[in-house]
N, C-alpha and C positions, 0 to 999 in steps of 0.2 A: 322256506329258504329265503334269504334276503335278496332283494333286487340289487343288481350291480349299479353303483352310483356313477353318474356321468358328471364330470365337472362342467359347470356352466361356461366357464371361459373357453374350454376346449370345444364345446358345442358351438359357441359363437365363432371361434376361429374356423372351424370346419364349414359352417354355413357361409362365412365370408369367402373362404377359399373356393367353394363351389361356384359362387357368383360374386366377384369382387365389387360389382356396381350395385349390389342389392342395398336398398335404403334401410335405415335403422329399424323403422317400424315393420318392414317386410321381414327382417331378421327375427324380430320379436314374435311376429305372427307365425313364421316358419317353425320356430322352436316351440311355440305354444301348441302347434299342431302335433308335434312330437311328444308333448307332455312335459316340456321343460319351461319353467316360468323364469323369465329374465326381464329386467327393467331396461328401458331405453338408455338410461345413464350408464349401465354396465356395458352395453354394446358400444356406446361412444368411447368409454374408457379403453376397451380392448382395441377398438379401431385406432385410437390415438397412439397406442403403444406399438403398432405395426411399423416395421422399419420402412423408412422413406427411401426412395430411389433417387439417384443422381446427387448433384452437388447441393449442399444446404443453401437456402436463400440467404443472401447477404454476404456470403463468403466471397472473397475476391477470386477472380479468374486467374489461374496461374499464368504468369508472364513467360512467354517463350521468345527468347531473343533469336533473331535470324542472323546468320553469320555472313550473308551476302557473298558467299564464295571465298571468304577470307578465313583462314584457319586460326589466326591468332591476332590479338590487338596490335602487336608490334608490326605485323605485316600490313595491317590497315593503316597505321601511321606512316609507314614507308610509302604506301600507295598515294596517300594524301600529299606527302612531300613531293613525290615525283609529279603529281598532277599540278601542284603549285608551281613547280619549275617550268612547266609547259605554259603557264599563264603569267609568267613574269614575276614569280615570287609569291609570297604569302599575301602581300597587299593586293596583287592582281586577282588571286583566288578569292580573297575576301570581298573584293568589289563584285566579282562574278556572283558569289553567293548572295550578297546584298541585293543585287538586281533580281535574282531569282525569287527571293523572299518578298520583295516589294511589289 
């Protein structure tokens, strides 16, 4: 009766799932002890195809705008106008902002 064939790729994935921090040569030796001959390049190939976790490197971080308690841009403009009136109009508010920036 023929021996049941084990796919090398599945054996590599199983060995890596048992111990994810196992080095490549350790995986090769572990499988060789089970009678499965694999090359280190094959282990590297399977390890590289494993899905990555988290956000891909180099992709931009999503920007989340805060509303600062204002529900709409129209209300924000109205608040700025009322603040400007308290400081003597838009010129007074602009002078105040310029002093804060400088």
